[in-house]
BALOBA-1460 file (C-alpha; in Angstrom, 3 decimals):
// residues 369
<rec num="1" residu="m" x="-73.081" y="81.377" z="159.407"/>
<rec num="2" residu="g" x="-75.208" y="82.336" z="156.460"/>
<rec num="3" residu="k" x="-76.855" y="80.120" z="153.530"/>
<rec num="4" residu="a" x="-74.645" y="78.117" z="151.928"/>
<rec num="5" residu="e" x="-75.955" y="79.475" z="148.364"/>
<rec num="6" residu="d" x="-74.745" y="82.893" z="149.336"/>
<rec num="7" residu="y" x="-71.119" y="82.100" z="149.008"/>
<rec num="8" residu="i" x="-71.328" y="78.879" z="146.370"/>
<rec num="9" residu="e" x="-70.240" y="81.354" z="144.028"/>
<rec num="10" residu="e" x="-66.759" y="82.201" z="145.558"/>
<rec num="11" residu="a" x="-66.219" y="78.620" z="146.666"/>
<rec num="12" residu="l" x="-66.725" y="77.406" z="142.777"/>
<rec num="13" residu="a" x="-64.348" y="80.379" z="141.816"/>
<rec num="14" residu="a" x="-61.532" y="78.414" z="144.143"/>
<rec num="15" residu="y" x="-61.245" y="75.536" z="141.983"/>
<rec num="16" residu="e" x="-60.410" y="74.970" z="138.602"/>
<rec num="17" residu="l" x="-62.593" y="72.768" z="136.992"/>
<rec num="18" residu="g" x="-61.653" y="72.075" z="133.360"/>
<rec num="19" residu="a" x="-64.887" y="73.832" z="131.563"/>
<rec num="20" residu="p" x="-67.580" y="76.727" z="132.773"/>
<rec num="21" residu="v" x="-69.983" y="75.690" z="135.403"/>
<rec num="22" residu="v" x="-73.880" y="75.755" z="134.055"/>
<rec num="23" residu="g" x="-75.384" y="74.768" z="137.119"/>
<rec num="24" residu="a" x="-74.907" y="73.972" z="140.896"/>
<rec num="25" residu="v" x="-78.272" y="72.475" z="142.433"/>
<rec num="26" residu="r" x="-79.181" y="70.797" z="145.494"/>
<rec num="27" residu="f" x="-78.070" y="67.038" z="145.993"/>
<rec num="28" residu="g" x="-78.598" y="64.171" z="147.992"/>
<rec num="29" residu="e" x="-80.433" y="64.091" z="151.617"/>
<rec num="30" residu="g" x="-77.658" y="64.185" z="154.177"/>
<rec num="31" residu="h" x="-78.252" y="65.857" z="157.565"/>
<rec num="32" residu="i" x="-74.838" y="67.491" z="157.840"/>
<rec num="33" residu="n" x="-73.227" y="69.215" z="155.275"/>
<rec num="34" residu="d" x="-74.848" y="71.341" z="152.723"/>
<rec num="35" residu="t" x="-73.639" y="69.823" z="148.973"/>
<rec num="36" residu="f" x="-74.511" y="70.893" z="145.614"/>
<rec num="37" residu="c" x="-74.111" y="68.612" z="141.992"/>
<rec num="38" residu="v" x="-72.211" y="71.048" z="139.985"/>
<rec num="39" residu="h" x="-72.695" y="70.469" z="136.218"/>
<rec num="40" residu="t" x="-69.567" y="71.652" z="134.145"/>
<rec num="41" residu="q" x="-69.800" y="71.906" z="130.273"/>
<rec num="42" residu="p" x="-66.363" y="70.793" z="128.445"/>
<rec num="43" residu="p" x="-66.148" y="71.693" z="124.210"/>
<rec num="44" residu="d" x="-66.819" y="68.634" z="123.874"/>
<rec num="45" residu="g" x="-70.020" y="68.955" z="124.693"/>
<rec num="46" residu="a" x="-69.930" y="66.125" z="127.349"/>
<rec num="47" residu="c" x="-71.058" y="67.420" z="130.727"/>
<rec num="48" residu="r" x="-68.592" y="66.806" z="133.151"/>
<rec num="49" residu="r" x="-70.243" y="66.750" z="137.283"/>
<rec num="50" residu="f" x="-68.610" y="67.575" z="140.655"/>
<rec num="51" residu="i" x="-69.628" y="67.426" z="144.327"/>
<rec num="52" residu="l" x="-69.173" y="70.403" z="146.153"/>
<rec num="53" residu="q" x="-70.068" y="70.358" z="149.648"/>
<rec num="54" residu="r" x="-69.318" y="72.881" z="153.157"/>
<rec num="55" residu="i" x="-68.206" y="70.681" z="155.645"/>
<rec num="56" residu="s" x="-70.696" y="71.704" z="158.777"/>
<rec num="57" residu="a" x="-69.376" y="74.062" z="161.151"/>
<rec num="58" residu="a" x="-72.247" y="73.025" z="163.824"/>
<rec num="59" residu="a" x="-70.795" y="69.376" z="163.518"/>
<rec num="60" residu="f" x="-67.261" y="69.711" z="162.874"/>
<rec num="61" residu="g" x="-65.115" y="72.217" z="164.545"/>
<rec num="62" residu="n" x="-62.024" y="72.090" z="163.031"/>
<rec num="63" residu="p" x="-62.072" y="71.704" z="159.196"/>
<rec num="64" residu="e" x="-58.282" y="71.288" z="158.748"/>
<rec num="65" residu="q" x="-58.124" y="67.977" z="160.994"/>
<rec num="66" residu="l" x="-60.931" y="66.672" z="159.110"/>
<rec num="67" residu="m" x="-59.452" y="67.451" z="156.067"/>
<rec num="68" residu="r" x="-55.878" y="65.981" z="156.632"/>
<rec num="69" residu="n" x="-58.143" y="62.868" z="157.835"/>
<rec num="70" residu="v" x="-59.869" y="63.073" z="154.854"/>
<rec num="71" residu="v" x="-56.534" y="63.132" z="152.375"/>
<rec num="72" residu="g" x="-54.656" y="60.658" z="154.343"/>
<rec num="73" residu="v" x="-56.745" y="58.000" z="154.180"/>
<rec num="74" residu="t" x="-57.966" y="58.162" z="150.459"/>
<rec num="75" residu="d" x="-54.658" y="58.958" z="149.387"/>
<rec num="76" residu="y" x="-53.656" y="55.649" z="150.983"/>
<rec num="77" residu="l" x="-56.842" y="53.844" z="149.972"/>
<rec num="78" residu="k" x="-55.704" y="54.828" z="146.034"/>
<rec num="79" residu="k" x="-52.285" y="53.416" z="146.332"/>
<rec num="80" residu="v" x="-53.218" y="50.303" z="148.272"/>
<rec num="81" residu="i" x="-56.510" y="50.128" z="144.988"/>
<rec num="82" residu="a" x="-53.810" y="50.644" z="143.043"/>
<rec num="83" residu="r" x="-51.897" y="48.000" z="143.874"/>
<rec num="84" residu="e" x="-54.535" y="45.444" z="143.870"/>
<rec num="85" residu="g" x="-55.960" y="46.506" z="140.573"/>
<rec num="86" residu="g" x="-58.651" y="48.030" z="141.299"/>
<rec num="87" residu="n" x="-59.215" y="51.446" z="139.775"/>
<rec num="88" residu="p" x="-58.342" y="54.289" z="142.193"/>
<rec num="89" residu="d" x="-60.419" y="57.352" z="140.825"/>
<rec num="90" residu="r" x="-63.916" y="55.258" z="141.035"/>
<rec num="91" residu="e" x="-62.761" y="53.267" z="144.170"/>
<rec num="92" residu="t" x="-62.627" y="55.828" z="146.224"/>
<rec num="93" residu="l" x="-63.003" y="59.818" z="146.374"/>
<rec num="94" residu="t" x="-60.863" y="62.105" z="144.677"/>
<rec num="95" residu="i" x="-60.065" y="65.745" z="146.789"/>
<rec num="96" residu="l" x="-59.274" y="68.311" z="144.332"/>
<rec num="97" residu="r" x="-56.790" y="70.709" z="145.164"/>
<rec num="98" residu="t" x="-57.755" y="74.591" z="145.260"/>
<rec num="99" residu="r" x="-56.420" y="77.336" z="142.518"/>
<rec num="100" residu="t" x="-53.880" y="77.537" z="145.840"/>
<rec num="101" residu="g" x="-53.019" y="74.006" z="146.261"/>
<rec num="102" residu="t" x="-55.151" y="73.337" z="149.104"/>
<rec num="103" residu="c" x="-57.606" y="70.381" z="150.196"/>
<rec num="104" residu="y" x="-60.057" y="73.469" z="150.784"/>
<rec num="105" residu="f" x="-61.421" y="76.120" z="150.124"/>
<rec num="106" residu="t" x="-62.456" y="78.760" z="153.273"/>
<rec num="107" residu="d" x="-65.052" y="81.371" z="152.213"/>
<rec num="108" residu="r" x="-65.208" y="85.350" z="153.705"/>
<rec num="109" residu="a" x="-67.652" y="83.501" z="156.363"/>
<rec num="110" residu="g" x="-65.368" y="81.102" z="158.025"/>
<rec num="111" residu="g" x="-66.973" y="78.063" z="155.864"/>
<rec num="112" residu="a" x="-65.207" y="75.290" z="154.466"/>
<rec num="113" residu="w" x="-65.451" y="73.597" z="151.332"/>
<rec num="114" residu="r" x="-64.178" y="70.619" z="149.266"/>
<rec num="115" residu="c" x="-64.771" y="69.624" z="146.167"/>
<rec num="116" residu="t" x="-64.697" y="66.266" z="144.243"/>
<rec num="117" residu="p" x="-65.281" y="64.592" z="140.816"/>
<rec num="118" residu="f" x="-69.249" y="63.164" z="140.378"/>
<rec num="119" residu="i" x="-68.463" y="59.213" z="140.674"/>
<rec num="120" residu="e" x="-70.357" y="58.574" z="137.877"/>
<rec num="121" residu="h" x="-73.036" y="55.579" z="136.801"/>
<rec num="122" residu="t" x="-73.513" y="54.714" z="140.687"/>
<rec num="123" residu="v" x="-76.587" y="55.058" z="142.705"/>
<rec num="124" residu="c" x="-76.713" y="56.192" z="146.554"/>
<rec num="125" residu="l" x="-80.194" y="54.238" z="147.905"/>
<rec num="126" residu="q" x="-81.618" y="55.170" z="150.998"/>
<rec num="127" residu="a" x="-82.672" y="51.484" z="151.633"/>
<rec num="128" residu="a" x="-81.416" y="48.009" z="151.191"/>
<rec num="129" residu="e" x="-84.341" y="47.598" z="148.537"/>
<rec num="130" residu="t" x="-83.002" y="43.774" z="148.406"/>
<rec num="131" residu="p" x="-81.028" y="41.445" z="150.332"/>
<rec num="132" residu="e" x="-78.550" y="41.207" z="147.191"/>
<rec num="133" residu="l" x="-77.954" y="45.224" z="147.582"/>
<rec num="134" residu="f" x="-77.067" y="45.179" z="151.571"/>
<rec num="135" residu="y" x="-75.118" y="42.656" z="151.027"/>
<rec num="136" residu="a" x="-73.056" y="44.507" z="148.028"/>
<rec num="137" residu="s" x="-72.863" y="47.207" z="150.636"/>
<rec num="138" residu="a" x="-71.773" y="44.927" z="153.812"/>
<rec num="139" residu="k" x="-69.007" y="43.531" z="151.836"/>
<rec num="140" residu="a" x="-67.790" y="47.357" z="150.750"/>
<rec num="141" residu="f" x="-68.092" y="48.454" z="153.793"/>
<rec num="142" residu="g" x="-65.713" y="45.070" z="154.895"/>
<rec num="143" residu="r" x="-63.045" y="45.700" z="151.966"/>
<rec num="144" residu="f" x="-63.081" y="49.281" z="153.650"/>
<rec num="145" residu="q" x="-62.194" y="47.557" z="156.872"/>
<rec num="146" residu="r" x="-59.350" y="45.635" z="154.979"/>
<rec num="147" residu="l" x="-58.144" y="47.740" z="152.926"/>
<rec num="148" residu="l" x="-56.655" y="50.146" z="155.480"/>
<rec num="149" residu="k" x="-56.005" y="47.502" z="158.255"/>
<rec num="150" residu="d" x="-52.383" y="48.634" z="158.200"/>
<rec num="151" residu="y" x="-53.133" y="52.615" z="158.147"/>
<rec num="152" residu="p" x="-51.494" y="53.884" z="161.982"/>
<rec num="153" residu="a" x="-55.063" y="54.921" z="163.300"/>
<rec num="154" residu="d" x="-53.385" y="56.498" z="165.930"/>
<rec num="155" residu="t" x="-52.035" y="59.253" z="163.179"/>
<rec num="156" residu="l" x="-55.902" y="60.374" z="163.183"/>
<rec num="157" residu="f" x="-57.884" y="62.797" z="164.481"/>
<rec num="158" residu="e" x="-60.668" y="62.660" z="166.520"/>
<rec num="159" residu="t" x="-63.077" y="64.794" z="164.403"/>
<rec num="160" residu="i" x="-66.204" y="64.431" z="166.712"/>
<rec num="161" residu="e" x="-64.791" y="63.855" z="170.230"/>
<rec num="162" residu="k" x="-66.181" y="60.953" z="171.635"/>
<rec num="163" residu="f" x="-68.391" y="60.322" z="168.908"/>
<rec num="164" residu="h" x="-68.845" y="56.454" z="169.409"/>
<rec num="165" residu="d" x="-68.661" y="56.740" z="173.315"/>
<rec num="166" residu="t" x="-71.632" y="55.051" z="174.229"/>
<rec num="167" residu="e" x="-70.584" y="56.151" z="178.039"/>
<rec num="168" residu="n" x="-70.274" y="59.688" z="177.227"/>
<rec num="169" residu="r" x="-73.861" y="59.429" z="175.222"/>
<rec num="170" residu="l" x="-75.228" y="58.767" z="178.326"/>
<rec num="171" residu="r" x="-73.716" y="60.838" z="179.978"/>
<rec num="172" residu="n" x="-75.474" y="63.566" z="177.799"/>
<rec num="173" residu="f" x="-78.551" y="62.546" z="177.890"/>
<rec num="174" residu="r" x="-78.499" y="62.438" z="181.603"/>
<rec num="175" residu="k" x="-77.345" y="66.684" z="181.613"/>
<rec num="176" residu="a" x="-80.386" y="67.035" z="179.168"/>
<rec num="177" residu="l" x="-82.839" y="64.880" z="181.174"/>
<rec num="178" residu="e" x="-82.061" y="67.138" z="183.989"/>
<rec num="179" residu="a" x="-81.842" y="70.510" z="182.256"/>
<rec num="180" residu="d" x="-85.122" y="69.748" z="180.284"/>
<rec num="181" residu="k" x="-84.757" y="73.171" z="179.465"/>
<rec num="182" residu="l" x="-88.045" y="73.414" z="177.112"/>
<rec num="183" residu="g" x="-89.656" y="71.051" z="179.583"/>
<rec num="184" residu="r" x="-90.083" y="67.894" z="177.223"/>
<rec num="185" residu="a" x="-89.117" y="65.429" z="179.367"/>
<rec num="186" residu="a" x="-92.456" y="64.530" z="180.980"/>
<rec num="187" residu="g" x="-93.532" y="63.647" z="177.825"/>
<rec num="188" residu="v" x="-90.970" y="61.121" z="177.348"/>
<rec num="189" residu="r" x="-90.992" y="59.271" z="180.292"/>
<rec num="190" residu="d" x="-91.238" y="55.469" z="178.530"/>
<rec num="191" residu="e" x="-88.379" y="56.634" z="176.157"/>
<rec num="192" residu="v" x="-86.168" y="57.563" z="179.390"/>
<rec num="193" residu="e" x="-87.023" y="54.519" z="181.156"/>
<rec num="194" residu="f" x="-86.000" y="52.611" z="178.598"/>
<rec num="195" residu="v" x="-82.475" y="54.153" z="178.510"/>
<rec num="196" residu="l" x="-81.970" y="54.216" z="182.200"/>
<rec num="197" residu="r" x="-82.561" y="49.905" z="181.902"/>
<rec num="198" residu="r" x="-79.677" y="49.781" z="179.961"/>
<rec num="199" residu="s" x="-77.430" y="52.163" z="181.641"/>
<rec num="200" residu="a" x="-75.096" y="49.445" z="181.628"/>
<rec num="201" residu="d" x="-75.157" y="47.845" z="178.048"/>
<rec num="202" residu="c" x="-73.547" y="51.579" z="177.432"/>
<rec num="203" residu="s" x="-70.111" y="50.261" z="178.743"/>
<rec num="204" residu="v" x="-69.877" y="46.528" z="177.674"/>
<rec num="205" residu="a" x="-67.862" y="47.501" z="174.026"/>
<rec num="206" residu="l" x="-65.592" y="49.998" z="176.020"/>
<rec num="207" residu="e" x="-64.662" y="48.187" z="178.723"/>
<rec num="208" residu="a" x="-63.505" y="45.310" z="176.117"/>
<rec num="209" residu="q" x="-61.476" y="48.223" z="174.464"/>
<rec num="210" residu="r" x="-59.589" y="49.266" z="177.847"/>
<rec num="211" residu="a" x="-59.143" y="45.455" z="178.921"/>
<rec num="212" residu="g" x="-57.475" y="45.638" z="175.450"/>
<rec num="213" residu="k" x="-59.503" y="42.256" z="173.835"/>
<rec num="214" residu="l" x="-61.295" y="45.201" z="170.797"/>
<rec num="215" residu="p" x="-58.498" y="46.390" z="169.238"/>
<rec num="216" residu="l" x="-58.543" y="50.283" z="167.588"/>
<rec num="217" residu="r" x="-58.745" y="50.214" z="163.516"/>
<rec num="218" residu="v" x="-59.213" y="53.126" z="160.923"/>
<rec num="219" residu="t" x="-63.183" y="52.980" z="161.351"/>
<rec num="220" residu="h" x="-65.886" y="55.278" z="159.105"/>
<rec num="221" residu="n" x="-68.459" y="55.558" z="161.807"/>
<rec num="222" residu="d" x="-71.142" y="56.537" z="159.971"/>
<rec num="223" residu="t" x="-71.867" y="52.753" z="158.086"/>
<rec num="224" residu="k" x="-75.102" y="53.811" z="156.038"/>
<rec num="225" residu="l" x="-76.208" y="52.434" z="153.212"/>
<rec num="226" residu="n" x="-76.094" y="55.264" z="151.910"/>
<rec num="227" residu="n" x="-72.681" y="55.972" z="152.553"/>
<rec num="228" residu="v" x="-72.016" y="53.314" z="149.616"/>
<rec num="229" residu="l" x="-71.959" y="54.335" z="145.761"/>
<rec num="230" residu="m" x="-73.298" y="51.327" z="144.073"/>
<rec num="231" residu="d" x="-72.271" y="50.579" z="140.315"/>
<rec num="232" residu="e" x="-75.910" y="51.734" z="138.694"/>
<rec num="233" residu="k" x="-75.823" y="48.127" z="136.401"/>
<rec num="234" residu="t" x="-73.957" y="45.190" z="138.784"/>
<rec num="235" residu="g" x="-75.136" y="46.095" z="141.897"/>
<rec num="236" residu="e" x="-71.920" y="45.768" z="143.525"/>
<rec num="237" residu="g" x="-70.655" y="48.579" z="146.591"/>
<rec num="238" residu="i" x="-67.976" y="50.670" z="144.722"/>
<rec num="239" residu="c" x="-66.808" y="53.288" z="147.070"/>
<rec num="240" residu="v" x="-67.193" y="53.978" z="150.497"/>
<rec num="241" residu="i" x="-68.340" y="58.114" z="150.395"/>
<rec num="242" residu="d" x="-68.700" y="60.725" z="153.577"/>
<rec num="243" residu="l" x="-65.586" y="60.274" z="154.877"/>
<rec num="244" residu="d" x="-65.841" y="63.130" z="157.799"/>
<rec num="245" residu="t" x="-66.120" y="60.655" z="160.744"/>
<rec num="246" residu="v" x="-62.879" y="58.550" z="159.663"/>
<rec num="247" residu="m" x="-60.979" y="58.176" z="163.057"/>
<rec num="248" residu="p" x="-59.590" y="55.275" z="165.297"/>
<rec num="249" residu="g" x="-62.859" y="53.050" z="166.436"/>
<rec num="250" residu="l" x="-64.110" y="49.557" z="166.908"/>
<rec num="251" residu="a" x="-64.751" y="47.440" z="163.862"/>
<rec num="252" residu="i" x="-67.873" y="46.447" z="165.468"/>
<rec num="253" residu="n" x="-69.359" y="49.562" z="165.478"/>
<rec num="254" residu="d" x="-68.649" y="49.996" z="161.981"/>
<rec num="255" residu="f" x="-70.930" y="47.097" z="161.091"/>
<rec num="256" residu="g" x="-73.639" y="47.278" z="163.793"/>
<rec num="257" residu="d" x="-74.062" y="50.905" z="162.685"/>
<rec num="258" residu="s" x="-75.288" y="49.634" z="158.944"/>
<rec num="259" residu="i" x="-77.022" y="47.118" z="160.918"/>
<rec num="260" residu="r" x="-79.259" y="50.173" z="163.006"/>
<rec num="261" residu="f" x="-79.884" y="51.125" z="159.699"/>
<rec num="262" residu="g" x="-80.238" y="48.409" z="156.993"/>
<rec num="263" residu="a" x="-81.910" y="45.192" z="158.946"/>
<rec num="264" residu="n" x="-85.322" y="46.648" z="158.861"/>
<rec num="265" residu="h" x="-87.788" y="47.634" z="156.195"/>
<rec num="266" residu="s" x="-89.074" y="50.886" z="158.180"/>
<rec num="267" residu="a" x="-87.986" y="54.665" z="157.645"/>
<rec num="268" residu="e" x="-85.747" y="56.152" z="160.504"/>
<rec num="269" residu="d" x="-88.547" y="58.461" z="161.498"/>
<rec num="270" residu="e" x="-91.615" y="56.039" z="161.234"/>
<rec num="271" residu="r" x="-94.693" y="56.602" z="163.276"/>
<rec num="272" residu="d" x="-96.208" y="53.500" z="163.335"/>
<rec num="273" residu="l" x="-93.993" y="51.259" z="165.083"/>
<rec num="274" residu="s" x="-95.817" y="47.886" z="164.357"/>
<rec num="275" residu="k" x="-93.778" y="48.789" z="161.207"/>
<rec num="276" residu="v" x="-90.177" y="49.148" z="162.931"/>
<rec num="277" residu="n" x="-88.748" y="45.308" z="162.924"/>
<rec num="278" residu="f" x="-85.422" y="43.859" z="162.864"/>
<rec num="279" residu="d" x="-84.941" y="41.968" z="159.946"/>
<rec num="280" residu="l" x="-83.060" y="38.660" z="161.261"/>
<rec num="281" residu="g" x="-82.601" y="37.922" z="157.793"/>
<rec num="282" residu="l" x="-81.213" y="41.077" z="156.739"/>
<rec num="283" residu="f" x="-78.126" y="40.626" z="159.821"/>
<rec num="284" residu="e" x="-77.235" y="37.765" z="158.304"/>
<rec num="285" residu="v" x="-76.999" y="38.755" z="154.988"/>
<rec num="286" residu="y" x="-75.374" y="41.225" z="155.941"/>
<rec num="287" residu="t" x="-73.201" y="39.808" z="157.613"/>
<rec num="288" residu="k" x="-71.786" y="37.182" z="155.896"/>
<rec num="289" residu="g" x="-71.008" y="39.986" z="153.342"/>
<rec num="290" residu="f" x="-69.404" y="42.037" z="155.865"/>
<rec num="291" residu="l" x="-66.761" y="39.061" z="156.667"/>
<rec num="292" residu="e" x="-66.304" y="38.203" z="153.340"/>
<rec num="293" residu="g" x="-65.114" y="41.999" z="152.926"/>
<rec num="294" residu="c" x="-63.145" y="42.275" z="155.569"/>
<rec num="295" residu="g" x="-61.268" y="39.283" z="154.638"/>
<rec num="296" residu="g" x="-60.484" y="37.175" z="158.103"/>
<rec num="297" residu="i" x="-58.784" y="40.403" z="159.452"/>
<rec num="298" residu="l" x="-60.898" y="40.387" z="162.759"/>
<rec num="299" residu="t" x="-60.118" y="38.825" z="166.368"/>
<rec num="300" residu="p" x="-62.361" y="36.177" z="167.818"/>
<rec num="301" residu="a" x="-63.101" y="38.993" z="170.306"/>
<rec num="302" residu="e" x="-64.179" y="41.072" z="167.587"/>
<rec num="303" residu="l" x="-66.225" y="38.539" z="166.151"/>
<rec num="304" residu="e" x="-67.935" y="37.316" z="169.233"/>
<rec num="305" residu="y" x="-68.947" y="41.179" z="169.667"/>
<rec num="306" residu="l" x="-70.423" y="41.864" z="166.804"/>
<rec num="307" residu="p" x="-73.933" y="41.304" z="167.873"/>
<rec num="308" residu="w" x="-72.847" y="43.652" z="170.522"/>
<rec num="309" residu="g" x="-71.979" y="46.305" z="167.839"/>
<rec num="310" residu="a" x="-75.663" y="46.164" z="166.551"/>
<rec num="311" residu="k" x="-77.084" y="46.694" z="169.766"/>
<rec num="312" residu="l" x="-75.067" y="49.667" z="170.409"/>
<rec num="313" residu="m" x="-74.884" y="51.723" z="167.613"/>
<rec num="314" residu="t" x="-78.570" y="51.126" z="167.831"/>
<rec num="315" residu="l" x="-78.752" y="52.300" z="171.345"/>
<rec num="316" residu="e" x="-76.698" y="55.037" z="171.356"/>
<rec num="317" residu="c" x="-78.675" y="56.630" z="168.208"/>
<rec num="318" residu="g" x="-82.013" y="56.256" z="169.867"/>
<rec num="319" residu="i" x="-80.340" y="58.132" z="172.897"/>
<rec num="320" residu="r" x="-78.494" y="60.795" z="170.510"/>
<rec num="321" residu="f" x="-81.574" y="61.770" z="168.864"/>
<rec num="322" residu="l" x="-83.491" y="61.552" z="172.223"/>
<rec num="323" residu="t" x="-81.046" y="63.757" z="173.524"/>
<rec num="324" residu="d" x="-81.458" y="66.065" z="170.912"/>
<rec num="325" residu="y" x="-85.259" y="66.268" z="171.114"/>
<rec num="326" residu="l" x="-84.497" y="67.528" z="174.802"/>
<rec num="327" residu="e" x="-82.490" y="69.994" z="174.000"/>
<rec num="328" residu="g" x="-84.423" y="71.454" z="170.612"/>
<rec num="329" residu="d" x="-83.236" y="69.974" z="167.942"/>
<rec num="330" residu="h" x="-79.954" y="71.982" z="167.451"/>
<rec num="331" residu="y" x="-77.765" y="68.843" z="166.149"/>
<rec num="332" residu="f" x="-79.884" y="66.819" z="163.566"/>
<rec num="333" residu="a" x="-82.156" y="68.549" z="161.005"/>
<rec num="334" residu="v" x="-86.311" y="68.133" z="161.669"/>
<rec num="335" residu="h" x="-88.215" y="68.801" z="159.217"/>
<rec num="336" residu="r" x="-91.740" y="68.399" z="161.452"/>
<rec num="337" residu="a" x="-92.071" y="68.853" z="165.372"/>
<rec num="338" residu="g" x="-91.374" y="65.861" z="166.949"/>
<rec num="339" residu="q" x="-89.561" y="64.403" z="163.996"/>
<rec num="340" residu="n" x="-86.059" y="63.439" z="166.448"/>
<rec num="341" residu="l" x="-88.641" y="61.970" z="168.914"/>
<rec num="342" residu="d" x="-90.140" y="59.552" z="166.002"/>
<rec num="343" residu="r" x="-86.213" y="58.801" z="165.376"/>
<rec num="344" residu="c" x="-85.532" y="57.825" z="168.753"/>
<rec num="345" residu="r" x="-88.603" y="55.558" z="169.146"/>
<rec num="346" residu="t" x="-87.886" y="53.167" z="166.243"/>
<rec num="347" residu="q" x="-83.811" y="52.506" z="167.296"/>
<rec num="348" residu="f" x="-85.629" y="51.820" z="170.805"/>
<rec num="349" residu="k" x="-87.754" y="49.522" z="169.135"/>
<rec num="350" residu="l" x="-84.630" y="47.495" z="167.392"/>
<rec num="351" residu="v" x="-83.221" y="47.572" z="170.315"/>
<rec num="352" residu="s" x="-85.672" y="45.380" z="171.804"/>
<rec num="353" residu="d" x="-86.447" y="43.492" z="168.862"/>
<rec num="354" residu="m" x="-82.410" y="42.662" z="168.778"/>
<rec num="355" residu="e" x="-82.900" y="42.086" z="172.445"/>
<rec num="356" residu="r" x="-85.684" y="38.829" z="171.936"/>
<rec num="357" residu="c" x="-83.229" y="37.283" z="169.055"/>
<rec num="358" residu="w" x="-79.686" y="37.655" z="170.663"/>
<rec num="359" residu="d" x="-79.135" y="34.017" z="170.412"/>
<rec num="360" residu="d" x="-79.565" y="33.852" z="166.526"/>
<rec num="361" residu="m" x="-77.518" y="36.698" z="166.228"/>
<rec num="362" residu="a" x="-74.805" y="35.185" z="167.455"/>
<rec num="363" residu="a" x="-75.118" y="32.163" z="165.695"/>
<rec num="364" residu="a" x="-75.613" y="34.128" z="162.269"/>
<rec num="365" residu="v" x="-72.126" y="35.482" z="163.373"/>
<rec num="366" residu="r" x="-70.474" y="31.999" z="163.996"/>
<rec num="367" residu="k" x="-71.628" y="30.561" z="160.588"/>
<rec num="368" residu="y" x="-69.761" y="32.955" z="158.435"/>
<rec num="369" residu="a" x="-67.257" y="33.363" z="160.888"/>
């Protein structure tokens, strides 16, 4: 599939945006989809913006199922938010229909495009600049869980098969290691050993799910800080975005992925591991906000397993980065040699830190439960 820019005019023509388009520029820092901010100029002089995205065909093989998930969840959220007295146009995404009434457009090369109004006066942060902002994102993701607590999770499609199946991630890693098609395994022996020593951990949450301890819920499955739009004045978490991976899943994984991303002060690809440290204080801040946002919907077992969510999502992500490095960096976008390996190493450093303060993590959950 060619560059998104080669098809953007075709995609724009599929939508009635209410005014002439005066510009469309690449937007955001996501690794997966092609995202553009579209500027239109209405006659009254007030510019109106939209987000236009080409869904990654490499990451998502069935855009129809993906968009049925997104539309189902956002339509449901609008009803619940309105019922609670909120602003559904601001507090969840609005999926625009094409001129023919579909929720996405397919270009001549088979690329799937969707369009949403830009939610103005919000910011998308790449790091927890203050504990208050991290708390606000936690509350937003917890609220996302609460608002969707009665949505039938079993009606959602699995947009990426076995996405947070840590056992399967481990199997894929072992296959990549055995194949070693680029001859990179010899240079990552410490990282390989790190994973193999924790192979049993990869089954902890799934075994609890199979035993009926952890219920399936509607989960976001990519709960990084930059997937919450924050009000630019108040710092409040306004809208959860990037719903491509909304699927049936475990609430502890949504919690844990946020901790993986936000409870430290380093870049995800930081080379100097002395700068990579798990921040127990931020863990406690996030735990407080997430549980407040959840409003008491989590079961006692889910509360007990929240620290495992943090550890397993971090370990799983490190395994994914390492697997992609061994296979040739075909999934996660890289901008320099060894970037996926550096990403892997930061995750494993965070896992080690969590293991050292495990009892304190559990105590923090009990404090706010």
